[in-house]
Phi, psi and omega in degrees: 000151179278133176280120187297131173082357180276126182288148176265001182232165180292137181291156177258115185280324182244097184295333181286346180289348179298331184272357184252140175239139175284162183300321180292330176294318179299316180297317181290325176294321175296323176297320177296319177299321178294319178298317179298317182294313182293316180297315180298320181290322188273325192238010179242127179268096183283358175263001181292144177286168180290146172291159184307308186291322177294322182295329177301310182294325180295327177297316177299316181298320178300315181291321179295316179296330179279001177085016183264355183089185180272083185233152176276317174241132181302133179094351179261176181291152178301145179224131179263073172262348182282322178065321185276077194298305183294324177296316177301315180295321179296316179297315180298321179295319178295322178296320182296334180274001172126353179278153171289161180302316184289322177293323181297315181295314181294320180298312181296322178294315181295314180296318180296316181295316180296316180297321179295319178300312181294322180294325177296315177302311183294325179294315180298322182281314189268322180281316189251359176056038182267173182300145175298332179286327173294319178296317180295320179297313180299313182295321179294321179302320178287320185301323184258013179276207185284358183306315180291335176293323177293319180296316180301323183264007174074026177276152178270012184304317179300328179293317177294319179296322177298316179297320178296320179296314180296318181295320178293321177301313179295328175297320177298319179296321176296325180293322182280325182229078186300340181260001183289117180297318182297315180294319182294311180295319179299316179296319181296316181290321177295323178297319178296315179299321179300320179287333179278338177289313175219143180301324179291348174295334176298317179295316181296319179296318179295323179291324175296319176297319179297321176298321178294318178298318178298318187284327185254347185089148187295322184296313181285341180263006184300317180297318178296314181298316181297318179295317180297313181295320180295320180297315179290324181291316184278297183287314178295321178296321178297319177296317181299316180293320176298316180301314181298316181291318186288317184265339177094359177207154192287327188243156175300155182305326183302327180292327180280322185277312186266341180264297176070012180075015180246162173268136184242094184297324178298323177297320178293317181299315179296321180297318179295316179297323178293321176300315180298316181296319183288326193234012192302328179295340187253348182299323178301330179296317180290323178295316179296327179298332179288346181245018180256200183295167180300318179301311182292322179297318177297320179298318179294318182292322177305319179281324185287334180302307177289327183292305182289321180299318181294327179293324185285340183294343184283004169290345182275350187227151170294138178277091177222157180058028183266064183300124176049040176062031187295333182288337179255358189298331185298339180281341182298313177300325179296317178295316184291333178285328192258338188295325181296318178295319177299314182298322178297319179293320179295323178300318178292317183299323183268009174055042176280153184297138178285163182299320184286341180278349181281151174288167181300317179296318180296323178295318178298316179295318179295320178298315179299318180296316180295320180296315181295315181297316180296318179297321179295316180296315181293325177292322176297317177295319179298315180295329183291331189231008186283349182297151177250157178297149178284354177084206186298141176227185193300319180297322178293317180297322177294319178300320180291329174294316183291338178302331180294346183249013178292155179085359179261005178083009181285151181231150177236133172256126188216143175278347179243085196272042181239282189300311185295311178297322182294309187279330179280329182063029173277164164300143186221145173241119175275105187287348175278334175103356179300331182238030179221124184298313185293311182294325179297336183248026167098011179293155179284132184298317181298320179296318180294319178296321179298321179287324184282325180050070182286142174281339182223139175236126176236136178216153178240115184260114179274119186284349181266351184273143176263116183299333179289334185255336187243111181302324180300319180294323177297320178298316181297316179295322177294321179294319178295318179295322179298314181300318183286323180290329181271004174083019175294147181266135179283114180276320181194152172217120185217154180164193184280339183087345178237346184249292182208156180232133174264125179250140173235122178243138181242132177292134177281154166098344179273164193307318185257018187301307183295320182293317180295318180300314181292324181289326175296315180295318180291329176294318177298319184296334179260010180298126185294340181274351175060042180295149185285130181271121181274351180056240180265021179303134178232139176288148178292000000 
């Protein structure tokens, strides 16, 4: 049983010390800033185009900043395919003050990533009273992790991770001072913001609350629970009702398209593997905590409730568009904040020799061992994510060609509804339904295509997918069959021949039909990657 009111962390004796930093902390924080600058300059390709899923949200942000509302096509009804509401609003706001769309996304990502790195250092030092070198190690591990890959590809993942870090920090404050009005209100509002940034943030916030209830006991956490519930009921409820009224349905399209009301065991399996990949050097610390003293075990469980719980929610969704494990990334800052404090408690529980009890020679040997081990772990992390994007590729070049024809009322139907709609700025139909109201709720694809009448059809056929098992693959095959049955001309088909093929079909008969077809073909011919052109190749 949980002992009511007993903290799972070391108490803070001098509350005013929170505002003071030692000279070595300042130096190490400056060192972290230098690592971020050098890594970003050396290993991030800031000229890389947006990833497909990131480009979808950017299209919404462009329209919102332009005063058109949260719409996929200007002039049409609102569609909630973006899902990341507060992030979308933040990007649109930055654009409105004068930044370009692309600069706004990168700026918010860079600031969020840097702030999260610094907050991890400060949390390890100020919340858990751990060594500055442990804090520096944790912060560096995050700094050189996948965060810059998200920034490079225009994802909002660092913004969500920053919100998760702040919310967890406030949860710790609530744990230490269960009666503090400021901590309670702050945690409730941060939890709401976490849920408004991404829908899965609601689950993470609820799991953090559950961890607090476990750690403090229900009676002492009653005030916190009431504040949290009231905040979600009043402010969150108001947003939910507005969302339902504005979009016409209660949940984002992703829940209908990728969830479907089924359990997805493959999604859970991938989520667990991603957790292991993201946090594997630190998992033994949490495992050992389960076999330590009651105090340490409670501390481990307090952190594991949101970490493990958040990983399990992905059984509700198909694992798709999960670039560089971005859907599970938010748990990494939580792990990095808590493992040093846990390890210190375990060291005491197992009666291991303290640092000061070691001889001078033993300290030197231990220091050398720790430096080598830390360097190996950080080098492994560095090697895992130091690659840079290859930059523009054929699909991006084609999108830039199509940009010359924007404003003519032309439309593109595509199974990959990100890069091409964003850069071409054509009317677009997302044939998977993430950004289409009718398809998300079960409309027939052929009927929707007949109404939309696209001048261009683009699809990506994955040769490894089984159409009988994967609904997305069935949609792609139906789209390909529609293009061929309606007499669309194949402009190009390119790919590896063993992995996936990108097809471009052009409708005959409209004013720029022949010109667009030839420009697509000539764009492929000058593609720097020299992808193989399948021409009229058809799969059996």
